N, C-alpha and C positions, 0 to 999 in steps of 0.2 A: 577038137570042140564043135558042138553045132549051134548055128545060131540063124535060127528057120527064118525069122523076120528081117534079119540084117542080110542075109542071102538074098532074099527077095528084092529088096531095097537097093542092092548093089548092082543085081542082075538084070532086073526088070523094073526100072523106077518109074513112078507116076510122072506126070509132066510137072507138077508141083510136089516138093515134100511139105508136110504139115507138122506143127509142135506136136500134135498127137503122135505121129510116127517117130519124131525125136525121142519122145519120152518113153513109147516103146521099145524103140532100140536100146536106151540106157538101160531100162529096168531088165530087158533080156540079158544084157552083159552082166548085171549085177546079180542075177538070179543064178550065175554059174559060181558066185563064190558061196563054200559051203557055210552052214551056220547050224550046229546042232540043234540049238533050241534050247527051251524049257521044258523040263518033264511036266507034262499036263496042262502045258499053256493051249489056250483057245486060238492064239495068233497063230498065222503063217509067215513064212519068209515075206511073200510079196507085201504084207502089210507094213513090214519092218523095213523093206527097201525103199517103199514109196517115200517114207519119212526121211529114211537117209538121203535119198535123192533130192528132197526138197531142201534139206539142209545144206546139201553140197552146193547146189545151183544157186542158193541164196546166201550163201557163206554165214550160215547161222548156225544154230544148235540142234539138237533133238528137242530140248526143251522149249525152243523158240517157236520150233514148228508146232508141237502137241499143243502149246498154250494157245496158238493163234488160229486153230483149225478144229472143225466140227466133227469131222470124220475119221479120225486118227484114233489110235489107241493112247492112253496116258504115257507118261514120261517113262513111269517106274517098269512098266513091263518090257519096254523097247529096250531100254538101257540093262536090264536083267538079260535079255536076250543076247544083247551085242556083247556082253561079259562073258558069253559062252564060245566067242570066237578063239580061234586056236591059230598060232602063229605059222606054222608051217603049210597047213592046208591053204589058209589065206593066201601066203606069199605064194605057193606054186599055181594058184586059180590065177591070180592078178598077173602073174608072168607069163601064163599060158594064154591069157586074152589078148594082153599086149603083143605076143607073137603072131598071134592069129589076124589080128588087126594090122598088125605092120605088114604081113605078107600078103595081106588082101591087096595092097597097093603097090610093093615092091617088086621090082624083077627078080628072078630066082637066079642064081649064079653071079659071075663076075666078081668084083671087089668092091669094098666098099670102105669110107674112112668112118672111123668109131669115135665118139666122144664120151669121155668119161668124166663124172664130177662128182663131188661130196654135196649133199643138202643137209643144212642145220636146221631144225625147226626148234625155236627157242622153246625151253620149260620152265616154269615158274614154282611147280610144286615138288611134292617128295616123290621119290621113287615108289613105285607100288608093291615091288617084292624085295629088290636088293640094289646096289649103288650101280651095278654093272649094266642097268637099262639105260643110264644116260651117260653123256659125253660131256666132256669140258669143250668150252669153245671161247673165243675173244668174247668181252662184253658186248652184248645186243640185247635191246629192249629189256634192260633192267636185269639181266640175269647172263651167268656164265654156264649154264647147263641146257643141254637140247637132246633131242632124239635125233639121229642122224641117219641119212640114208645115200648109199651108192648107187647111182644111176649110169645108164648107158645109153646113148642115142646115136641115130643117124642121120645124118643130114639129107634130105631129099627135096629136090625143086626149091631149095632154100628153107625146107619146113623141118624141125626136127621131131622124128618119130622116136618114140621111147620104145627100147628094146628090152630092158631089164632094169629090175630094181631091188636091192638088197638093205635089208637094215643092217646097222653098224653099231654094235653095243658098245658098252664102255671098256670092256677088256678085248676088243677086238682091234688087230693092228689093220691100217689101211691095207695094206699088201694083201692081206687074207680075204678082206673085204673085196678089193679088186679082182681077186682071183676067182671068187664066187660068182662075180658079175660076168668076167668074162667067160667062165664055163657056161653061163648062159647063153651069151651072144655065140660062142661057137657052136650051138646047136643050130643056128640060121644056116640056111641053102647058100652062102655067099663067103666068100673069101674076107678075112679083115684085110685090108692093104696098109692101113696105118692107125694110130690110136693119137687123139689128143686128149690132152689133160692140163690141168691148171699147175702151178708150183709146187703144190702138194705131193707130185711125184719125184721131186728132188729129195730121194732117198735111196741108197742102195739096193736095197731089198725090194722095194716097190718097183724100181726099173726094170730088175731082173725078173719080176712077174710080168711086167706088160710085154718086154720084148720076148717072152717064150710065145706071145701070141701074135705080136706084129710091131714094128718100128714104133716107138712113140717120139712124140714131138712135144715139147712143154718149156715155158719159161724157167730159168734158171735162179736160184737164191744166191744173193751177192754177199753174202758174210765171208766168204773165203779170200784171203789177201790176193792171191793168184788171180783169182776171178774179177776181183775189183780192178786189177791191174788190166787187166784184158778188156773190161768193158769202159776203162778210161780212155776213150779214143774220140776222133772225129770223123771217122770213115769207117764205112762198114766191112767186114772180112770173114772170112770162115778160118777157123783154129781147131784145137782140140782141148779138152779140160780133165781132169781125173777127180773123180769122186771117191769119198771113203778109203783114201789112201793107206795101203798097210792094214786093212781091217778085210773081214770076211767077204763084204760085197763091194771090194774096189772094182772100178772098172773106168775106161776112158770112153768119152764119148765126144762126137763131133759138135763143136759149138759154133752156132752161126751167131755173129754180133751185128746187129741191124741198127744203124744210124738214121734217124730221120729228123727233121725240123717242123718245130710246132709254130706255125705262123699266127698265133693267136687263137689256134682252135681251142675252144672250150675256155679261154680266158688264158690260155698256157702259150708260152714261146720259148725258143731256144732249142737246144740239142736234146733229145729224147734217145737214150741208148739201151736196147732190150737184148739180152742173150737168151738164144733158145738151144736146148738139148736137139740136135737134128738128125735124130736115128734115120738111116735110109735116105738122106736128102743130102748127102755130103757132095753132090754133084751140082747143088742148086746155090742160088745166089742167096744171101742173108734176106733180101727182100722178098725173094719168092719163098723161103721158108716161114717168113712172117704172114705173107699171103696165104699160105696153107693153114697157119694156125689161126687166122682171123675168122675161119669159118665156124670155129668153135663159139662164137659170139652168139648165136643162134640160141645157144643154151638159155641164157639169162631171159629171152623172151619166152621160152618154153615155161621156165619157173614162175614167170608172171602170171600167165596163162593158168598154170595148175593151180597157183593160189586162190584164184579166182573160183575155183571149184572145190575148196576144200572145206569140209563141214568144221564147224568149231566146237570144241569141249573142253572141259576141265578134267575128265576123268583122267587118271594116270597110269591105266591100262594102256601098255604097247603095243597089245594086240589091236584095240580099238584105234589107236593111232595108226598104225600102220594101215588099217582098214581104210581109215578115211584118206590117207595119202595115195592108196591104191586106186579108190573111187575118182580122185582127182586127176590122175593121171590116165585113167580110163575112159573119162568123158572127154578129156582133152584129146586124145587118141582117135575117139570116134567122130569128133568134130572133123579132126584133118582128114580121115578117110571119107566121111560124107561129102566134103568140100571135092576131093580128088576125084571119087568114083561116080558121085551123084550129080554135083553142081558144076563141076568144070566143064567147061565148053570144047569140044575139040576143035583144033586149029592147026594150021601148018606148023611144024616143028613139035608138036606135043599139046597140052592143053591150057586154057586161061582160067586161073584159079578166081571162083568169085570173090570180088572186093566186098561186097555188103555183106557176106556171111560170116560176122564177127563171131568171136566165142563168147564174148560177155553178152551184147544186147542182141543178138540172133538166136545163138544157139541155147546157152544158159537160159535167158530171159524167157525165150518160147516156152522150154519145158517148164520153168516156175509159172508161167501164167497158165499151162495146160494142168498142172498139178493143184493150182491154187482154186480152180474151177471144181477139180474131182474131190478134192480133200476139204472143203468147205471153208476157205480161208476167211477170216473175220476180221474185217477193217473195224476197228474199235479205237476211239481215243479217250486218255484219260481226262474225267472233269475234275473241277476244282470242288466238286460235290457241295457248293455253296449257292452259286449263280448270283443274282443281281440283289441287294437287300429291298424288301419289300418297301413298295412307293416310289422307288429310285425312278425317275424319269431319264432316259438317255436319248440322245440325239446322234445319228450317223449322219454325216454329211461333209 
């Protein structure tokens, strides 16, 4: 993939990077997402992407942008064009761009720890075409249905870079979704040393899929009597446990039982016992296993930032919602790349990342201000339409 402006900024940056450059870089990435368009439309993809970008950086909707600007198309043609998006071309483009951005700052070769997670976006409407577009989830935000995505990250310099994303339909098994994501990860020019995933992995088939790529580490579920007994201890130790006994996916895994003491942390106290499936870490202590797994906590911070750059919509289209999710991850990835490649100051032992270049206030709001000037954002306030009664004398003091 070619990114002329991005390449120039990364390899020969100016002394300062401007909001205009950040906006141009963002639009350059979005321009690579294929949008077939509407037959006979007078618009072009650039018109659409500016509206989409403004909606994303302001966490608003297409309607919110077109209503409050003078120089954008009406909502209807924009949404009509977005409805021409096709799932597979969008998915391939987003993953290709994510990979190009990631490898612009990652070293080639070696081995890395990969984090896998499932992200649920709550959904309150009806499916657009069939029930399989949606998945069930625990009650959240007044609904039990969602659009789900499986994501893969790599933690580099304490920051999570997104490597791949896959939508997970209602009829998908999590094992199949993870298999698709790992197939994308395996195209990267480095080895996968281990995989960190949450307790959703505690299923025989899914564990098998993970182990085909690298040893997985994840917390175990405690419903089984033998497992509860092994976790009812006051001291850490290493042991083994079997899952799916007598079934197709039966396997025995190394179990790290880690016991810690909560001394009023977050208002909690007493003993805390956590069990981890610790494939490939049989020679480590339970505390070391827990330390390896704790690296995964960076994923939650990544999701928080991603949600700050996701356009809002009531459209039921899975393609549009996938597109908005992809835009959010691409903007977050671009922010990280700009930090490392352009703003980080060289120092002994590496680079010092900029503290003040935040995702929301610096990156997103910088692009927002630039677009507002170009799109003619209207600052209007609703009046009461009445004013003061005739002859009314008012004093302010």
